[in-house]
Each structure stands twice: as C-alpha cells, then as structure tokens.
Z-matrix of the N, CA and C atoms (Angstrom, degrees):
N
C 1 1.424
C 2 1.509 1 108.36
N 3 1.301 2 117.34 1 134.96
C 4 1.469 3 123.21 2 -179.45
C 5 1.527 4 109.37 3 -112.75
N 6 1.312 5 114.44 4 140.77
C 7 1.485 6 120.24 5 176.04
C 8 1.499 7 107.92 6 -89.31
N 9 1.356 8 116.58 7 119.98
C 10 1.480 9 120.87 8 -179.08
C 11 1.504 10 109.54 9 -81.21
N 12 1.357 11 115.69 10 165.41
C 13 1.442 12 121.31 11 -179.21
C 14 1.535 13 113.49 12 -56.65
N 15 1.324 14 116.46 13 -42.17
C 16 1.501 15 119.05 14 178.77
C 17 1.490 16 112.28 15 -62.79
N 18 1.327 17 114.45 16 -42.53
C 19 1.459 18 120.53 17 178.67
C 20 1.537 19 111.73 18 -62.90
N 21 1.296 20 116.79 19 -39.51
C 22 1.474 21 123.20 20 178.93
C 23 1.542 22 108.21 21 -62.57
N 24 1.326 23 118.20 22 -44.39
C 25 1.455 24 120.85 23 -178.34
C 26 1.540 25 110.27 24 -66.09
N 27 1.341 26 116.24 25 -41.62
C 28 1.475 27 120.93 26 179.07
C 29 1.544 28 109.82 27 -63.67
N 30 1.302 29 117.13 28 -42.31
C 31 1.450 30 121.15 29 179.20
C 32 1.555 31 111.10 30 -64.60
N 33 1.317 32 118.17 31 -39.77
C 34 1.425 33 121.76 32 176.08
C 35 1.548 34 110.65 33 -62.54
N 36 1.288 35 115.10 34 -44.43
C 37 1.492 36 119.57 35 -178.84
C 38 1.511 37 110.88 36 -64.94
N 39 1.316 38 117.96 37 -40.09
C 40 1.455 39 120.33 38 -175.21
C 41 1.515 40 114.79 39 -83.93
N 42 1.331 41 117.93 40 -16.11
C 43 1.518 42 120.84 41 -176.93
C 44 1.505 43 113.80 42 -103.80
N 45 1.320 44 119.91 43 -10.59
C 46 1.452 45 119.29 44 178.01
C 47 1.512 46 108.83 45 -90.46
N 48 1.339 47 114.49 46 120.70
C 49 1.492 48 120.06 47 -177.73
C 50 1.508 49 107.13 48 -80.51
N 51 1.352 50 118.18 49 138.94
C 52 1.432 51 123.33 50 -179.93
C 53 1.522 52 112.09 51 -54.49
N 54 1.320 53 118.71 52 -35.99
C 55 1.477 54 122.14 53 179.89
C 56 1.494 55 111.22 54 -59.85
N 57 1.295 56 115.98 55 -35.77
C 58 1.533 57 119.45 56 178.35
C 59 1.520 58 112.46 57 -72.66
N 60 1.294 59 116.88 58 -19.50
C 61 1.513 60 119.36 59 -179.51
C 62 1.516 61 111.22 60 -92.63
N 63 1.304 62 118.13 61 -11.91
C 64 1.479 63 121.93 62 -178.12
C 65 1.528 64 110.37 63 -52.50
N 66 1.322 65 116.30 64 132.10
C 67 1.429 66 121.32 65 175.11
C 68 1.557 67 114.91 66 82.53
N 69 1.309 68 115.36 67 -4.07
C 70 1.441 69 121.39 68 -179.95
C 71 1.527 70 109.56 69 -96.64
N 72 1.310 71 117.56 70 132.60
C 73 1.452 72 124.67 71 175.86
C 74 1.504 73 107.84 72 -132.84
N 75 1.307 74 117.76 73 101.51
C 76 1.426 75 121.76 74 -175.11
C 77 1.522 76 113.36 75 -153.41
N 78 1.315 77 117.36 76 153.55
C 79 1.448 78 122.92 77 176.05
C 80 1.554 79 107.66 78 -128.77
N 81 1.316 80 116.68 79 128.83
C 82 1.463 81 121.77 80 178.37
C 83 1.510 82 110.70 81 -121.03
N 84 1.286 83 115.97 82 145.77
C 85 1.449 84 122.02 83 173.66
C 86 1.512 85 106.65 84 -104.69
N 87 1.344 86 116.87 85 122.87
C 88 1.448 87 120.60 86 179.25
C 89 1.508 88 105.95 87 -110.51
N 90 1.323 89 115.03 88 110.46
C 91 1.451 90 122.60 89 179.99
C 92 1.512 91 107.86 90 -101.94
N 93 1.320 92 116.19 91 107.08
C 94 1.458 93 123.33 92 -177.85
C 95 1.492 94 111.09 93 -111.22
N 96 1.348 95 114.22 94 56.12
C 97 1.479 96 117.87 95 -177.94
C 98 1.518 97 110.33 96 78.90
N 99 1.303 98 116.02 97 -115.72
C 100 1.485 99 121.07 98 -178.33
C 101 1.562 100 109.38 99 -80.63
N 102 1.289 101 118.12 100 -12.10
C 103 1.450 102 121.24 101 -176.51
C 104 1.533 103 108.93 102 -107.87
N 105 1.302 104 116.07 103 125.41
C 106 1.476 105 122.08 104 179.99
C 107 1.526 106 110.03 105 -124.17
N 108 1.300 107 115.38 106 130.82
C 109 1.484 108 122.32 107 -176.76
C 110 1.530 109 109.01 108 -128.14
N 111 1.323 110 115.51 109 140.03
C 112 1.478 111 121.85 110 170.03
C 113 1.498 112 107.15 111 -101.14
N 114 1.308 113 118.45 112 124.79
C 115 1.448 114 123.22 113 -179.79
C 116 1.516 115 105.70 114 -112.30
N 117 1.325 116 116.66 115 119.29
C 118 1.478 117 120.94 116 -178.79
C 119 1.539 118 108.62 117 -117.88
N 120 1.336 119 117.28 118 132.77
C 121 1.423 120 122.42 119 177.14
C 122 1.514 121 106.56 120 -122.99
N 123 1.374 122 114.76 121 126.55
C 124 1.466 123 119.44 122 177.18
C 125 1.550 124 106.56 123 -160.62
N 126 1.337 125 112.35 124 142.31
C 127 1.471 126 119.66 125 175.66
C 128 1.571 127 112.32 126 53.36
N 129 1.312 128 116.05 127 36.27
C 130 1.458 129 120.70 128 177.75
C 131 1.501 130 115.10 129 75.96
N 132 1.302 131 118.26 130 11.56
C 133 1.476 132 124.14 131 178.11
C 134 1.476 133 113.09 132 -118.43
N 135 1.327 134 114.89 133 144.02
C 136 1.466 135 123.08 134 179.18
C 137 1.523 136 106.75 135 -110.71
N 138 1.367 137 115.70 136 127.04
C 139 1.464 138 121.16 137 176.09
C 140 1.503 139 108.09 138 -122.29
N 141 1.301 140 117.16 139 132.11
C 142 1.483 141 123.06 140 179.53
C 143 1.506 142 108.15 141 -119.94
N 144 1.301 143 118.02 142 126.71
C 145 1.447 144 124.04 143 178.27
C 146 1.516 145 111.31 144 -131.06
N 147 1.342 146 115.22 145 148.01
C 148 1.416 147 118.01 146 172.56
C 149 1.528 148 113.18 147 115.67
N 150 1.303 149 115.19 148 169.50
C 151 1.471 150 125.11 149 179.46
C 152 1.516 151 105.23 150 179.73
N 153 1.281 152 116.04 151 170.53
C 154 1.473 153 119.81 152 -178.09
C 155 1.497 154 110.60 153 -51.49
N 156 1.333 155 115.21 154 129.28
C 157 1.473 156 119.27 155 175.93
C 158 1.523 157 116.59 156 76.53
N 159 1.341 158 117.49 157 2.30
C 160 1.463 159 117.53 158 -175.25
C 161 1.528 160 113.74 159 -103.79
N 162 1.304 161 116.93 160 -6.61
C 163 1.453 162 120.07 161 -177.45
C 164 1.489 163 111.98 162 -112.02
C-alpha cells in the first residue's frame, strides 16, 4: 500500500498538535513530483494549499 500525496498532507494536518506549532512562523514548499503543496505555519495554525497543476 502506498501513501499518496493528498493522504500525506491530510496526515500532516491531523497529526501536528497546535501546541507544537506555537511560536513558529514558516512557509514550506513540498514538491512531490507532479503534486506541489505550500505548507504555512503561523499563530499555531497549519494551512496547506495546492495540488498538481494549481501552483
């Protein structure tokens, strides 16, 4: 069984505790081949945007 890019992003979103994100302000670009995601962390919140062909 393979973990797809969408599943990976959902897992990241659901497993990161807000307390662990406190004080962090960062943006990451995750290039997973044809799938590209922007991951932004600010004020204890994680935001994920993007998908293949959308960035």
